[in-house]
LONUSE-284645 format. One record per residue (C-alpha): x, y, z. Coordinates in steps of 0.001 Angstrom, whole numbers, plus 500000, padded with zeros to 6 digits. Each point is the difference from the previous one (the first is absolute). Layout:
XYZ ...
//
This chain:
176704419430793850 497505499843497800 500701496049499599 499689499679503799 496383500366500299 499407497149497451 502410497783502154 498253500666503139 496376499731498623 501248496291498390 501720498981503127 497103500644501992 497511497997498075 502137497027499753 498464497034501919 501989498463503000 502334502596501086 502593499322502656 500132501488503519 503090502144498932 498213501300496632 496862501003501825 502460502349502305 501749501312497162 496450501032497966 499251501727503454 503418501677500388 499375501251496681 496611501678500508 501481501650503140 502959501340498180 497563501325497419 497780501789502502 503152501640501802 501173501305496369 496442501714499419 500304501402503619 503856500107499966 500236503855501534 497209498849502973 502032496899500793 503421502088499908 498816502199502137 498295497384502395 503690498487500357 501387503198500313 497487500903502908 500395496767501814 503769500300499693 499683503345501723 497821498770502364 502433497176500898 502973502516500494 498196501863502329 498907497786502482 503593499049500347 501315503892500237 496796500933502744 501188496884501937 496759498056499721 501697497372498442 503200499241502511 503693499784498719 502685498243501346 503654500573498649 501408496891501354 497098497320500616 500260497683502922 501089496529499201 498528497127502044 502285498580502349 500747497103502357 501675501386503477 498538501792502583 501222501631502784 499136501655503214 502479502579501438 499967500565503574 500966503349501790 499841499947503681 500966502937502570 503519500612500058 501082498291503227 497749496904499636 501523496910501094 500348496893497725 497673498275502003 497179502768499420 500969499763496040 499533496382500396 496543500163501601 498464502120497119 501519497725497395 498298497010501675 497000502025499124 500907501040496504 500500496410499003 497315498539501631 497704502286498051 501492498850496392 499589496599501091 496341500667500668 499867501279496620 502008496968498348 497201497735502132 497585501958498606 500923499573496368 500923496401500242 496500498924500841 498470501893497314 502391499037497057 501485496832501630 503483500941499577 502496501914502355 500507504028498948 503103500105502088 503384497974498316 502423501842502694 500479502479502849 503218501495501630 500544502366502550 502706502609500360 500561501576503100 501734503604499983 498937500519496440 497594502658498639 500699501721496467 497481502773500851 501691500942503195 503557501225498829 501236498767503640 500604496588501515 499587498677503527 497918497203502048 497069502299499255 499950499111496334 498610496761498297 498896498785496511 497655496874499216 500528498882496553 497352497298498471 500347498085496814 496405499845498398 499148497578497203 500828501619496449 497558502349498826 498998497604497075 498845497288502451 498333502005503019 496273501180499597 500826503410501834 502089502825499357 502771501164502271 498278503124501016 496803497975500867 502496497732502053 501304503271501686 496653500925500945 499361496954501424 502874500018502086 498930503483501139 496945498995501047 501198497038501989 502434501554501617 498136503250500977 501618502641502371 503152499487501621 499913502669502174 503806499328501757 501741500435496133 500393503440498421 499478498734496630 499522496597498095 499829500619496660 499066496791498015 500855500344496095 502015498641497075 503924500197500435 500048502026496487 500244503425499270 498476501208496428 502739501596497942 498476503516500499 500528499809503585 497339499274502845 496309501210499507 499893502150502897 503335501940500576 499467503611501517 502838502053501383 498789502693502678 503035502410500715 500021502195502854 502075501383503088 497655498857502765 499749496403500655 496822500054502275 498489501864496897 501366497776497586 498559497075502113 496573501301500242 499845500835496371 501076496595499095 497389498410502020 497342502336498777 501104498750496315 499982496463500506 496636500350501790 498672501567496881 501681497549497687 498590496911501819 496613501146499280 500357499092496214 499168496591498641 502933497511499667 502302501988501965 502092498024502422 503488499379501879 500207504044500687 502842500864502249 502837502577500347 503273500159501035 500057502521503226 499553497336502793 500216500336503304 503225498860501836 500784498465503424 498493501487503210 502714502001501698 500246501617503460 501130503410500347 501891501133503052 500341503454501181 501868500746503474 497957501523502407 501317503258501849 500381498011503171 502449497389498577 503164502702499457 499488500626504021 500262496132500592 503213500085497754 498754497749497023 500576501112496548 498380498972496474 503225497939499206 499803498168503138 496506498819499852 500436499520496147 502917497588500834 498099498089502452 497174499333497831 502295498988497154 501718497665502343 496841498247501258 498371499613496467 502776499897497581 502307498201502218 503756500975501441 503032497745499729 501464499274503615 502386497515498945 502146498837496986 501779496829500392 502073497300497791 499248496252499672 502148498198497481 500852502730498096 496515501022499510 498855503349501534 496750500063502127 498273503232501188 497800499707502897 496697502861499622 497513500328502707 496815501613499472 496112499562501010 498549496760499139 497278499962497321 497064499802502042 501137502891501816 500975502339496928 496487499168498299 498300501277503118 499588503220499286 497101500778502807 502867500149502560 502327502069497827 498849503219502120 501630498261503125 502982499022497975 502909500543503361 502331502539499392 503179499521501646 501516503119501969 503460500118498941 501331501193503188 497640498686502874 498938496809498029 496330500723500729 497319498707497238 497769502712499130 496849499508497800 500252501154496415 496675501909500160 501621502115502697 502968501390498155 498685500211496417 496692500848498099 499343496827497620 497827500575497084 498934497255497813 500729500801496039 499829498264496961 501111501315496871 500265498938496194 502181497140499264 501012501320496524 500187503481498861 500235500454495867 501549503227498525 499896500947496302 501164503019498593 501286501058503992 495841499600500709 498351497714502139 497833497394497941 497430497170500579 499457497657497364 496171498465499892 499880496523498279 496927497880498826 498855497705497391 496828500146497925 498166496776498494 499866500516496058 496906498166500157 498242502380502217 501312503219499022 502347501982498331 503108501787500965 499617503338497571 496377500091501153 500904499973503809 502551502629499386 497705502319497764 497205499995502728 502521500477502508 501122503172498791 496397501024499216 498353499305503373 502919499867502514 503220501856499211 498502503589499981 498423499821503623 503330497755500942 502453502906499066 497795502595501696 500460498271503175 503694499242499518 501450502924498162 503373498886500949 499845496870498771 500954499091496153 498506496654498656 501373498197496821 498775497195498359 502712497031499056 499587496686498706 497641498707497587 497932503272499778 503455502216498915 501625497136497850 496798498899498215 499496503002498232 503583499952498870 500365496538498688 496840500773498028 501640503309498720 503318498736499502 501014496207499774 496537498974498510 499390502400497150 503703499080498944 499099496424499917 496798500577498372 502060502058497296 502710497042499642 497098497535499965 498090501999497126 503051500284497761 500271496338500552 496656499015498970 500499502350497009 502797498362498938 498809496546500239 496589500985498216 501979501487497048 502148496919499485 496735498071499857 497909502498497898 503128501366498006 498305503200500149 500320503221502159 496423501346499537 498096496354501221 501846499901503406 498917503456500844 496356498873499384 500380497029502332 501568501896502807 497543503084499998 497259497012501293 502525499324503038 498539502927502157 496500498822499667 500819496946501784 499725502110503276 495986499996499136 500098496165500708 501840500539503219 
//
């Protein structure tokens, strides 16, 4: 160490130093000062490290166990009311395809290249609905690759929603990537109780609250109204006329579902002749009250409204039960560029759940998906993977340095990388 200052001053006094040599002199000067004030320097490093960790723990710096990877496929998943015809679903699909074409036209004008590479429409399919029928459809749009396009997929989805606007005839239109994180859905909340009406009210109340957070989209639940129904109760005078509930039900079934009146064979093929109302008459519900009931004895036609009380009802199309208890599940997505799942649910528990449980004491709330699986991943598989990685690094450094102490000194600096994040 005694020779170092002399060599240092000889090097600094030499004319015509290269840029590297000048940098070398500056670094040596900094190191000398840090050695003099070594305790202050070490304390500052530890303080900055603690500050960096506290920002992560407090939630100021957001953390995601599985960051989103930019994709190239975007879908619009359409859910119409149960009983909607294919023609009604097609009208909604036309609005959706027109809106994404408008986004494509604007993109092409600005960047001189088309955004959409291909588009397909699948009727009777919606991965979020857990059912089938003409009231479902999915529009899949292939976009430019993430490396080629100038906008993120979340920005394109927002533009699509803005151009589409509100579609009142649809129950839900979810515009999203068809990818679910390994940890599950960002929003996956399960409500359990005994009363379906209370569950439905609680679900809508929670969805309205969640919708107020920036970055939250595509909120829906799996408790949806079914097809419109008519409930009939015989009036007291119907029995006096000689009519029974079975007789009225048989005539209504024959008119709307059909009744076989003839079976014949032609060239070894059997044909059935079924008679029922034509489509126009069956769809005209305004005349249902005056459907003619034929008296089985006299043959007189009696309006249905004269012998039965008609009540219009609409029950739920699907009722989920978990552990012998009725359940409603709320789904939704969160834009990781705008908000953080853990931060939203932390605020939800702090500001909303206490009052919510007071209003609905018979309903239990469970968080599933990313909120539940994220901590399990950090505390389980990620810790094991980190331990295995540290062992591997130590083995490689030991072979390189041919020492067991020097790798420990090098690896001791790994946590300090948190400061630069």
